[in-house]
C-alpha positions as CSV (number, residue, x, y, z in Angstrom):
1,M,0.0,0.0,0.0
2,S,1.1,3.6,-0.6
3,M,2.5,5.8,2.2
4,E,-0.5,8.1,1.8
5,N,-3.0,5.3,2.7
6,S,-1.1,3.3,5.3
7,V,1.3,3.9,8.2
8,E,2.5,1.3,10.6
9,T,3.6,3.4,13.6
10,A,1.6,5.6,16.0
11,P,1.4,9.3,15.1
12,P,3.9,11.7,16.7
13,T,2.7,13.2,20.0
14,S,5.1,16.2,20.1
15,F,6.3,18.8,17.7
16,D,9.9,17.6,17.9
17,S,9.0,14.0,17.2
18,L,6.7,15.1,14.4
19,R,9.5,17.2,12.9
20,D,11.8,14.1,13.1
21,A,9.2,12.0,11.4
22,I,8.8,14.4,8.5
23,L,12.5,14.7,8.0
24,A,12.9,11.0,8.0
25,R,10.4,10.7,5.1
26,R,11.4,13.8,3.2
27,D,12.8,11.8,0.3
28,S,9.8,9.4,0.0
29,F,6.8,11.8,0.2
30,P,4.9,12.1,-3.1
31,K,5.3,15.5,-4.7
32,R,2.2,17.3,-3.2
33,L,2.8,15.8,0.3
34,A,6.4,16.9,0.1
35,Q,5.1,20.4,-0.7
36,V,3.0,20.3,2.5
37,A,5.8,18.9,4.5
38,R,8.1,21.7,3.4
39,F,5.5,24.3,4.2
40,A,4.8,22.8,7.7
41,L,8.5,22.9,8.7
42,E,9.1,26.4,7.2
43,S,5.9,27.9,8.6
44,P,4.7,26.0,11.6
45,D,2.9,29.1,13.1
46,D,0.8,29.3,10.0
47,I,-0.3,25.6,10.5
48,A,-1.2,26.4,14.1
49,L,-3.1,29.6,13.5
50,N,-4.9,29.4,10.2
51,T,-7.9,27.5,8.8
52,V,-7.5,24.6,6.5
53,A,-8.5,26.8,3.5
54,E,-5.9,29.4,4.4
55,I,-3.2,26.9,5.0
56,A,-4.0,25.2,1.7
57,A,-3.8,28.5,-0.2
58,K,-0.5,29.4,1.4
59,A,1.0,26.0,0.7
60,D,-0.5,26.1,-2.8
61,V,-2.3,22.7,-2.5
62,Q,-5.8,21.5,-2.2
63,P,-7.4,21.2,1.3
64,S,-7.7,17.4,0.7
65,T,-3.9,17.2,0.3
66,L,-3.6,18.5,3.9
67,I,-5.8,15.6,5.1
68,R,-3.8,13.1,3.1
69,F,-0.6,14.5,4.6
70,A,-1.9,14.1,8.2
71,Q,-3.1,10.6,7.5
72,S,0.2,9.6,6.0
73,L,1.8,10.4,9.4
74,G,-0.8,8.3,11.3
75,Y,-3.4,11.0,12.3
76,S,-7.1,10.4,11.7
77,G,-7.4,13.9,10.2
78,F,-5.8,17.3,9.8
79,S,-7.2,18.7,13.0
80,D,-5.3,16.1,15.0
81,L,-2.1,17.1,13.3
82,Q,-2.8,20.8,13.8
83,Q,-3.1,20.3,17.5
84,I,0.6,19.4,17.6
85,F,1.4,22.7,16.1
86,R,-0.9,24.5,18.5
87,S,0.5,22.8,21.5
88,R,4.0,24.0,20.4
89,L,2.8,27.6,20.5
90,R,1.1,27.2,23.9
91,D,4.2,25.6,25.4
92,R,6.7,28.1,24.1
93,W,5.0,31.4,23.4
94,P,1.8,31.6,25.4
95,D,0.7,35.0,23.9
96,Y,1.8,34.4,20.3
97,A,-1.7,33.7,18.9
98,E,-3.1,36.8,20.6
99,R,-0.3,38.9,19.2
100,V,-0.8,37.6,15.7
101,Q,-4.5,38.2,15.8
102,S,-3.9,41.7,17.1
103,L,-1.5,42.3,14.2
104,R,-4.1,41.1,11.7
105,A,-6.7,43.4,13.3
106,A,-4.3,46.3,13.1
107,D,-3.7,45.5,9.4
108,A,-7.3,46.0,8.7
109,A,-7.7,49.2,10.7
110,Q,-4.4,51.0,10.4
111,G,-1.8,52.0,8.0
112,G,1.2,54.3,7.5
113,P,4.9,54.1,8.2
114,L,4.6,53.7,12.0
115,H,2.3,50.7,11.5
116,L,4.8,49.2,9.0
117,L,7.6,49.7,11.5
118,D,5.7,48.0,14.2
119,G,4.9,45.1,11.9
120,F,8.5,44.6,10.7
121,A,9.8,44.9,14.3
122,Q,7.4,42.3,15.5
123,T,8.3,39.8,12.7
124,A,12.0,40.4,13.5
125,M,11.4,39.6,17.1
126,D,9.4,36.5,16.2
127,S,12.2,35.3,13.9
128,L,14.8,35.8,16.6
129,L,12.7,33.8,19.1
130,R,12.3,31.0,16.6
131,L,16.0,30.9,16.0
132,R,16.8,30.7,19.7
133,D,14.2,28.0,20.2
134,R,15.4,25.9,17.3
135,A,19.1,26.3,17.8
136,D,21.0,23.0,17.9
137,E,24.2,23.1,19.9
138,A,25.8,20.2,18.1
139,S,25.2,21.7,14.7
140,L,26.5,25.2,15.8
141,T,29.6,23.6,17.3
142,A,30.2,21.6,14.1
143,A,29.8,24.7,12.0
144,V,32.3,26.7,14.0
145,D,34.8,23.8,14.0
146,L,34.5,23.5,10.2
147,L,35.2,27.3,9.7
148,A,37.9,27.4,12.3
149,G,39.8,24.6,10.6
150,A,39.6,26.1,7.1
151,K,42.6,27.7,5.5
152,T,40.3,30.2,3.7
153,V,36.6,30.7,4.1
154,Y,34.7,31.3,0.9
155,I,31.3,33.0,1.2
156,L,28.5,32.7,-1.3
157,G,25.1,34.3,-1.0
158,Q,23.3,36.2,-3.7
159,R,20.1,38.3,-4.1
160,R,18.3,38.4,-0.7
161,A,21.1,36.4,0.9
162,F,23.8,38.8,-0.2
163,P,23.6,41.2,2.8
164,V,24.3,38.2,5.1
165,A,27.3,37.1,2.9
166,S,28.7,40.7,2.8
167,Y,28.3,41.0,6.6
168,L,30.2,37.7,7.2
169,A,33.0,39.0,4.9
170,Y,33.2,42.2,6.9
171,A,33.2,40.4,10.2
172,F,35.8,37.8,9.1
173,G,38.0,40.6,7.9
174,K,37.8,42.5,11.2
175,L,38.4,39.3,13.1
176,G,41.5,38.4,11.1
177,I,40.0,35.3,9.4
178,R,41.1,34.8,5.8
179,F,38.1,34.9,3.5
180,I,37.0,35.4,-0.1
181,L,33.6,36.8,-0.9
182,L,32.2,35.2,-4.0
183,D,30.3,38.3,-5.1
184,N,30.0,37.4,-8.8
185,L,31.3,40.8,-9.8
186,G,31.6,41.0,-13.6
187,A,29.8,37.6,-13.8
188,L,33.1,36.0,-12.7
189,L,31.6,33.6,-10.1
190,P,32.9,30.4,-11.8
191,E,36.4,31.9,-11.9
192,Q,36.2,33.1,-8.3
193,A,35.0,29.7,-7.1
194,G,37.7,27.9,-9.1
195,F,40.4,28.7,-6.6
196,I,38.8,26.9,-3.6
197,T,40.5,23.7,-2.4
198,E,39.7,20.9,0.0
199,D,41.7,22.8,2.7
200,D,39.1,25.6,2.5
201,A,35.4,25.8,3.4
202,L,32.4,27.3,1.7
203,I,29.6,29.1,3.4
204,A,26.6,28.8,1.1
205,I,23.5,30.9,1.9
206,S,20.2,30.7,0.1
207,F,16.5,30.7,1.0
208,T,13.2,29.9,-0.8
209,P,12.9,30.2,-3.8
210,Y,16.7,29.5,-3.8
211,T,19.0,31.3,-6.2
212,P,19.9,28.8,-9.0
213,S,23.5,30.1,-9.4
214,T,24.1,29.6,-5.7
215,I,22.9,26.0,-5.8
216,E,24.8,25.2,-9.0
217,T,28.1,26.7,-7.7
218,A,27.7,25.0,-4.3
219,T,27.1,21.7,-6.1
220,R,30.2,22.0,-8.3
221,I,32.3,23.0,-5.2
222,G,31.0,20.1,-3.2
223,Q,31.8,17.6,-6.0
224,R,35.5,18.7,-5.5
225,G,35.4,17.5,-1.9
226,V,35.3,21.0,-0.3
227,P,33.4,21.0,3.0
228,I,30.3,23.2,2.9
229,L,28.4,25.0,5.6
230,A,24.9,25.8,4.4
231,I,22.7,28.5,6.0
232,T,19.2,27.9,4.7
233,D,15.5,27.8,5.7
234,S,14.5,24.1,5.4
235,A,15.6,20.5,5.4
236,F,14.0,20.5,2.0
237,S,16.5,23.1,0.7
238,P,18.7,21.9,-2.2
239,L,21.7,23.1,-0.1
240,A,21.0,20.7,2.8
241,P,22.2,17.5,1.1
242,L,25.3,19.2,-0.3
243,A,26.5,20.4,3.1
244,K,28.7,18.8,5.7
245,V,26.9,21.0,8.2
246,W,23.7,22.9,7.6
247,L,22.0,25.4,9.8
248,E,18.3,26.2,9.6
249,V,16.9,29.8,10.0
250,A,13.4,30.5,9.0
251,E,12.4,34.2,9.0
252,T,8.9,35.3,9.7
253,D,7.3,37.6,7.1
254,F,5.2,40.7,7.3
255,G,3.1,41.4,4.2
256,A,5.2,38.9,2.3
257,F,8.4,40.8,3.2
258,R,10.8,38.5,5.2
259,S,13.1,39.8,7.9
260,L,16.9,39.1,7.9
261,A,17.2,39.7,11.7
262,A,17.6,36.1,12.7
263,T,19.9,35.2,9.8
264,L,22.2,38.1,10.7
265,C,22.2,37.1,14.3
266,L,23.3,33.6,13.4
267,A,26.0,35.1,11.1
268,M,27.3,37.2,14.0
269,A,27.4,34.1,16.3
270,L,29.3,32.1,13.6
271,A,31.9,34.8,13.0
272,V,32.7,35.5,16.7
273,G,32.5,31.7,17.5
274,T,35.0,31.0,14.7
275,A,37.4,33.7,15.9
276,E,37.2,32.4,19.5
277,K,37.8,28.8,18.3
278,R,40.9,29.8,16.3
279,A,42.2,31.8,19.3
280,E,42.0,28.6,21.4
281,G,44.1,26.7,18.9
């Protein structure tokens, strides 16, 4: 029987176990269920707070697909799955739902620059809280060890990710860490990346919808045996399987504009942590 219609294990009872179950099956989900799985991990608050119709619209699937996804994980229906996401909010941010509803009400009743500032500030704070909550000590330690052991750190991030890449270049320079920013100036990205060796390391940064040239360049570099640290927004990111270490950072959006607050916070931690690790050696 197909995975959509049969499951042999009991459904997960906590968000952490649910996340592990989704990640374990990420390569075997049918296309539409994989789309829901990706959305659930990238936007768990939307799953918790929205209706089935709203979630389906945001995930770009039919409502029936949400039900099939829940059943594939052992739940009797989508509402049972949704309770796991709602419990996560109650356990960790008791007032989150109220704040989101308040923000929505303000959207309808207010406008202007001050309201925009309030909205962007709120999403930045939400992103930072999410980063702190999801931070994995083992992964962060492995990332710092990888960078500290590299002869030269190459940094690749384009389009929306470029501010993060340029900040890392600035920070590494100030901290005395040898780096090369792959900025693609003059369309010379292939030539810039051609100098990297197995003694170096690549930081590759990309978020949905993922910049093709970043993925293509990281793929070529990885094929040469260069260790890669990926900073991305999902286990379903094409960067994740390329990386020796990958770090997840999912930014909250306000009016479809995503913050970079959490990503820059993570970049600061990596830069300073790498400098401290090198000083120890």
